[in-house]
VOPAGU-2260 file (C-alpha; in pm, 1 decimal, decimal comma):
REM VOPAGU-2260
SITE   aa  ch    i         X         Y         Z
SITE  MET   A    0    4873,2   -4867,3   -2888,5
SITE  ASP   A    1    4622,4   -4747,4   -3147,9
SITE  HIS   A    2    4272,1   -4676,6   -3024,4
SITE  ASN   A    3    4105,0   -4601,6   -3356,3
SITE  GLN   A    4    4048,2   -4241,4   -3461,7
SITE  THR   A    5    4291,0   -3961,2   -3383,4
SITE  ILE   A    6    4085,0   -3669,8   -3254,6
SITE  MET   A    7    4361,2   -3416,8   -3193,4
SITE  ARG   A    8    4736,6   -3375,0   -3221,1
SITE  LEU   A    9    4918,1   -3120,5   -3005,4
SITE  THR   A   10    5273,8   -3001,9   -3053,9
SITE  GLU   A   11    5482,6   -2890,8   -2756,2
SITE  ASP   A   12    5391,3   -2522,5   -2801,2
SITE  GLU   A   13    5025,0   -2599,2   -2864,7
SITE  PHE   A   14    5005,9   -2809,5   -2549,2
SITE  LYS   A   15    5166,1   -2532,3   -2339,1
SITE  ASN   A   16    4932,7   -2262,6   -2471,4
SITE  ILE   A   17    4606,0   -2447,5   -2524,6
SITE  ASP   A   18    4294,6   -2323,6   -2345,4
SITE  PRO   A   19    4243,5   -2495,7   -2006,3
SITE  HIS   A   20    3885,8   -2581,5   -2102,1
SITE  ILE   A   21    4015,4   -2781,3   -2398,0
SITE  LEU   A   22    4260,0   -2958,1   -2167,0
SITE  GLU   A   23    3969,7   -3055,1   -1944,8
SITE  SER   A   24    3777,5   -3186,7   -2245,2
SITE  ILE   A   25    4047,4   -3442,4   -2331,5
SITE  THR   A   26    4041,9   -3615,3   -1993,7
SITE  TYR   A   27    3926,2   -3978,0   -2012,0
SITE  HIS   A   28    4065,1   -4007,1   -2365,6
SITE  TRP   A   29    4313,1   -4265,6   -2488,1
SITE  VAL   A   30    4640,1   -4089,2   -2566,8
SITE  ASN   A   31    4998,2   -4131,1   -2687,0
SITE  ILE   A   32    5226,0   -3881,6   -2511,5
SITE  THR   A   33    5582,2   -3827,5   -2633,2
SITE  CYS   A   34    5816,0   -3687,7   -2366,4
SITE  ARG   A   35    6177,1   -3588,1   -2327,7
SITE  THR   A   36    6356,3   -3758,1   -2038,7
SITE  GLY   A   37    6692,4   -3582,3   -2062,1
SITE  LYS   A   38    6933,9   -3428,8   -2309,5
SITE  LEU   A   39    7124,1   -3752,3   -2367,6
SITE  THR   A   40    6832,2   -3991,1   -2398,5
SITE  LYS   A   41    6574,6   -4051,1   -2668,3
SITE  PRO   A   42    6213,7   -3937,1   -2617,2
SITE  VAL   A   43    5978,5   -4192,1   -2464,9
SITE  ILE   A   44    5613,6   -4258,3   -2546,6
SITE  TYR   A   45    5354,5   -4317,3   -2276,4
SITE  ASN   A   46    5021,5   -4480,2   -2357,8
SITE  GLY   A   47    4704,6   -4479,3   -2152,8
SITE  ILE   A   48    4405,5   -4272,4   -2044,4
SITE  ILE   A   49    4430,7   -3911,0   -1927,7
SITE  TYR   A   50    4288,7   -3907,1   -1575,7
SITE  THR   A   51    4339,1   -3533,9   -1511,8
SITE  ILE   A   52    4562,6   -3243,2   -1615,1
SITE  ASP   A   53    4691,2   -2961,2   -1396,4
SITE  PRO   A   54    4591,5   -2643,9   -1584,9
SITE  VAL   A   55    4888,3   -2443,4   -1450,4
SITE  SER   A   56    5187,9   -2675,9   -1478,2
SITE  ARG   A   57    5024,6   -2885,7   -1755,7
SITE  SER   A   58    5137,8   -3196,6   -1571,4
SITE  ILE   A   59    4934,4   -3500,1   -1674,4
SITE  VAL   A   60    4807,6   -3778,7   -1452,8
SITE  LEU   A   61    4801,7   -4076,7   -1687,6
SITE  LEU   A   62    4629,8   -4407,2   -1618,2
SITE  ASN   A   63    4848,3   -4686,1   -1754,7
SITE  ILE   A   64    4591,7   -4942,2   -1858,5
SITE  ASP   A   65    4474,5   -5116,9   -2173,5
SITE  LYS   A   66    4136,0   -5238,0   -2297,4
SITE  THR   A   67    4206,2   -5594,4   -2187,0
SITE  GLU   A   68    4251,5   -5482,5   -1826,2
SITE  ILE   A   69    3931,1   -5275,0   -1841,1
SITE  SER   A   70    3746,6   -5583,9   -1968,7
SITE  LYS   A   71    3875,1   -5777,8   -1666,9
SITE  LEU   A   72    3738,8   -5507,3   -1439,4
SITE  LYS   A   73    3398,4   -5540,2   -1605,4
SITE  GLU   A   74    3405,1   -5916,6   -1553,3
SITE  ASP   A   75    3488,9   -5869,6   -1185,5
SITE  GLU   A   76    3201,7   -5626,4   -1149,2
SITE  SER   A   77    2963,0   -5867,2   -1322,4
SITE  ASP   A   78    3078,0   -6161,3   -1109,1
SITE  SER   A   79    3038,3   -5954,5    -795,0
SITE  SER   A   80    2678,9   -5861,5    -881,8
SITE  SER   A   81    2597,8   -6223,8    -963,2
SITE  ASN   A   82    2741,9   -6343,3    -633,7
SITE  GLU   A   83    2539,4   -6086,6    -441,5
SITE  ASP   A   84    2219,6   -6210,0    -607,7
SITE  ASP   A   85    2308,4   -6569,1    -520,9
SITE  ASN   A   86    2373,4   -6474,9    -161,3
SITE  LEU   A   87    2036,0   -6305,6    -129,1
SITE  SER   A   88    1841,8   -6592,4    -286,4
SITE  ASN   A   89    2011,7   -6857,6     -73,6
SITE  PHE   A   90    2053,3   -6660,7     245,0
SITE  ASN   A   91    1758,2   -6816,5     430,2
SITE  ASN   A   92    1875,2   -7169,6     350,9
SITE  ILE   A   93    2233,6   -7128,6     475,4
SITE  PRO   A   94    2339,8   -7138,8     840,5
SITE  SER   A   95    2450,6   -6795,2     953,7
SITE  THR   A   96    2808,9   -6901,8    1030,1
SITE  VAL   A   97    2849,0   -7057,4     686,3
SITE  SER   A   98    2692,7   -6753,7     520,7
SITE  ASP   A   99    2925,0   -6514,3     704,4
SITE  ASP   A  100    3231,9   -6718,9     614,2
SITE  ARG   A  101    3127,6   -6737,2     252,0
SITE  LEU   A  102    3060,2   -6364,3     230,2
SITE  GLU   A  103    3393,4   -6287,1     394,5
SITE  LYS   A  104    3577,9   -6510,9     148,7
SITE  GLN   A  105    3401,6   -6351,5    -148,9
SITE  ASN   A  106    3481,6   -6004,8     -17,1
SITE  ASN   A  107    3848,0   -6097,2      33,1
SITE  ASP   A  108    3861,1   -6242,5    -318,6
SITE  LYS   A  109    3718,0   -5919,6    -455,7
SITE  ILE   A  110    3972,5   -5711,1    -264,3
SITE  ASP   A  111    4252,2   -5929,5    -404,5
SITE  ARG   A  112    4122,1   -5871,3    -756,9
SITE  ILE   A  113    4101,9   -5495,8    -698,2
SITE  ASN   A  114    4455,9   -5486,1    -562,3
SITE  ASN   A  115    4576,0   -5686,9    -862,1
SITE  ASN   A  116    4400,3   -5446,8   -1100,0
SITE  ILE   A  117    4551,1   -5147,5    -922,2
SITE  SER   A  118    4897,8   -5298,0    -961,3
SITE  ASN   A  119    4834,1   -5343,2   -1334,1
SITE  ALA   A  120    4683,6   -4995,9   -1377,5
SITE  GLN   A  121    4900,6   -4733,1   -1216,7
SITE  LEU   A  122    4850,6   -4358,7   -1219,0
SITE  GLN   A  123    5163,8   -4189,4   -1351,6
SITE  ILE   A  124    5252,6   -3821,5   -1334,7
SITE  ILE   A  125    5399,9   -3676,4   -1653,6
SITE  MET   A  126    5561,0   -3336,8   -1607,1
SITE  GLY   A  127    5413,0   -3070,6   -1834,1
SITE  HIS   A  128    5751,2   -2929,4   -1934,0
SITE  SER   A  129    5862,5   -3270,8   -2064,5
SITE  VAL   A  130    5574,8   -3311,7   -2313,6
SITE  ILE   A  131    5680,9   -3293,1   -2678,2
SITE  HIS   A  132    5371,1   -3423,9   -2852,9
SITE  VAL   A  133    5023,8   -3543,7   -2756,6
SITE  ARG   A  134    4807,4   -3760,7   -2977,1
SITE  VAL   A  135    4449,0   -3768,2   -2848,2
SITE  CYS   A  136    4240,3   -4066,5   -2955,8
SITE  ASP   A  137    3896,7   -4201,2   -2865,2
SITE  VAL   A  138    3717,9   -4105,1   -2546,0
SITE  ILE   A  139    3631,3   -4400,2   -2322,8
SITE  ASN   A  140    3262,8   -4482,8   -2286,0
SITE  ASP   A  141    3057,9   -4402,4   -1975,9
SITE  GLU   A  142    3064,6   -4763,0   -1856,7
SITE  ASP   A  143    3445,2   -4780,8   -1870,0
SITE  ARG   A  144    3473,1   -4443,4   -1697,5
SITE  THR   A  145    3248,0   -4561,9   -1414,2
SITE  ILE   A  146    3449,9   -4882,5   -1377,8
SITE  ILE   A  147    3778,9   -4691,4   -1360,7
SITE  ASP   A  148    3650,9   -4436,8   -1108,4
SITE  LYS   A  149    3499,0   -4709,1    -893,0
SITE  MET   A  150    3821,0   -4909,5    -902,6
SITE  PHE   A  151    4018,7   -4631,0    -738,4
SITE  ILE   A  152    3740,9   -4544,3    -493,6
SITE  GLU   A  153    3718,3   -4907,2    -380,2
SITE  ASP   A  154    4093,0   -4926,4    -349,6
SITE  LYS   A  155    4082,4   -4635,8    -104,1
SITE  HIS   A  156    3799,1   -4800,0      91,0
SITE  THR   A  157    3989,9   -5127,0     128,9
SITE  GLU   A  158    4293,3   -4976,2     298,2
SITE  SER   A  159    4426,3   -5177,0     588,3
SITE  PRO   A  160    4495,7   -5017,6     928,5
SITE  SER   A  161    4868,2   -5023,3     854,8
SITE  SER   A  162    4814,9   -4836,2     528,2
SITE  SER   A  163    4610,7   -4574,7     714,9
SITE  VAL   A  164    4903,2   -4525,5     951,1
SITE  ASN   A  165    5136,2   -4492,5     652,7
SITE  SER   A  166    4903,6   -4234,6     497,8
SITE  MET   A  167    4913,4   -4029,6     816,6
SITE  GLU   A  168    5293,3   -4050,5     824,8
SITE  HIS   A  169    5309,4   -3944,5     461,4
SITE  LEU   A  170    5080,3   -3648,2     531,3
SITE  GLU   A  171    5299,4   -3536,2     821,0
SITE  GLN   A  172    5613,0   -3575,0     606,6
SITE  LYS   A  173    5445,7   -3377,6     328,5
SITE  GLU   A  174    5357,1   -3088,6     561,8
SITE  ARG   A  175    5710,1   -3085,5     707,0
SITE  LEU   A  176    5861,6   -3080,6     360,1
SITE  ILE   A  177    5637,0   -2795,8     245,0
SITE  ASP   A  178    5738,9   -2592,7     549,7
SITE  TRP   A  179    6106,9   -2675,7     492,1
SITE  LEU   A  180    6098,7   -2577,7     124,3
SITE  THR   A  181    5915,1   -2257,1     212,2
SITE  ILE   A  182    6177,2   -2169,2     476,1
SITE  ASN   A  183    6443,3   -2218,8     209,4
SITE  ARG   A  184    6246,7   -1995,6     -27,7
SITE  ILE   A  185    6187,0   -2266,4    -285,8
SITE  PRO   A  186    5886,0   -2184,9    -510,6
SITE  LEU   A  187    5631,6   -2465,4    -491,9
SITE  LYS   A  188    5272,7   -2559,8    -555,6
SITE  VAL   A  189    5073,2   -2831,8    -384,5
SITE  ASN   A  190    4841,3   -3041,7    -598,7
SITE  ASP   A  191    4653,7   -3324,6    -425,2
SITE  ASN   A  192    4914,0   -3581,3    -319,3
SITE  TYR   A  193    5223,0   -3430,1    -478,1
SITE  ILE   A  194    5439,4   -3118,9    -450,3
SITE  ILE   A  195    5541,0   -2931,2    -765,3
SITE  VAL   A  196    5870,0   -2740,4    -737,7
SITE  LEU   A  197    5969,4   -2468,1    -987,1
SITE  ASP   A  198    5723,6   -2622,7   -1235,1
SITE  ILE   A  199    5992,0   -2875,6   -1332,5
SITE  ALA   A  200    5995,5   -3123,7   -1045,7
SITE  VAL   A  201    5738,8   -3336,2    -866,2
SITE  ILE   A  202    5782,9   -3486,7    -520,5
SITE  ASN   A  203    5551,1   -3782,5    -472,8
SITE  PRO   A  204    5458,4   -3976,3    -158,3
SITE  PRO   A  205    5632,1   -4069,5      68,1
SITE  TYR   A  206    5814,9   -3739,3       2,4
SITE  THR   A  207    6170,9   -3865,7      36,6
SITE  VAL   A  208    6487,1   -3828,9    -171,4
SITE  ASN   A  209    6378,5   -4135,8    -368,9
SITE  SER   A  210    6038,2   -3996,6    -466,0
SITE  ILE   A  211    6157,2   -3696,0    -668,0
SITE  ASP   A  212    6059,2   -3690,1   -1035,8
SITE  CYS   A  213    6273,1   -3435,3   -1222,7
SITE  SER   A  214    6464,8   -3442,2   -1550,1
SITE  ASN   A  215    6686,2   -3146,3   -1449,7
SITE  GLU   A  216    6985,5   -3293,4   -1269,3
SITE  ILE   A  217    7077,6   -2967,6   -1093,3
SITE  VAL   A  218    6729,6   -2920,2    -947,8
SITE  HIS   A  219    6703,9   -3290,6    -865,9
SITE  THR   A  220    7031,8   -3285,9    -671,9
SITE  ARG   A  221    6936,9   -2962,9    -494,4
SITE  LEU   A  222    6606,6   -3111,9    -377,4
SITE  GLN   A  223    6778,7   -3428,8    -257,1
SITE  THR   A  224    7020,7   -3217,6     -52,3
SITE  LEU   A  225    6737,0   -3012,9      96,9
SITE  ILE   A  226    6539,1   -3321,4     196,2
SITE  ASN   A  227    6847,1   -3486,7     347,1
SITE  ASN   A  228    6914,5   -3172,5     551,2
SITE  MET   A  229    6554,1   -3131,8     663,7
SITE  LEU   A  230    6518,1   -3092,7    1037,8
SITE  PRO   A  231    6384,7   -3399,6    1221,4
SITE  PRO   A  232    6022,4   -3391,0    1342,5
SITE  VAL   A  233    5958,8   -3236,9    1680,9
SITE  ASN   A  234    5843,1   -3490,5    1939,5
SITE  LYS   A  235    5499,7   -3402,8    2069,7
SITE  THR   A  236    5451,9   -3432,3    2444,3
């Protein structure tokens, strides 16, 4: 990926020590991030848009997307606006049952497109300690930023009842895991939807042994053992 001009290059030490305000200023920029994944493997390069950066751990939330996918989002937005105008102009000439069915179908089609875009544009957490080099390129324009933000907001608003139940279960599992790690005197920080352990590991939803992101095998194994040995939830009566 090469999104025109390189604005900034950060070495590993520069990235660790850079002022948090500068970190904040490079959000919503196209980037190439080179990371280490382990002592025996070659570094990997991640491409995308910086969505946010944790100023303490320096962990990066990267949006894996390209300009083609953003263009598709714009087209969806344009089509949606056009359809709404058509519905308003023709509303009085369409029987109510037909109008309701048509609106429902259009809404379902839009939800399908959003879900497809979400699957093609995933947020990925990159651990701060793994970053070797950051190449910061162009900032995205205001229109693209609005489209991206709206995409994730709409995705949250279109959750099904079953996904809401899953979210509640994940929240309960998260709280149980935080308590369990605290009891075992494991240093941790909580940042939005994920748990940061020892600044070198991230536990993502649904907070199980399979959702640990850590390049240190010893810490990874220790966390798996802790989660496996976690006490079962107490039944509420």
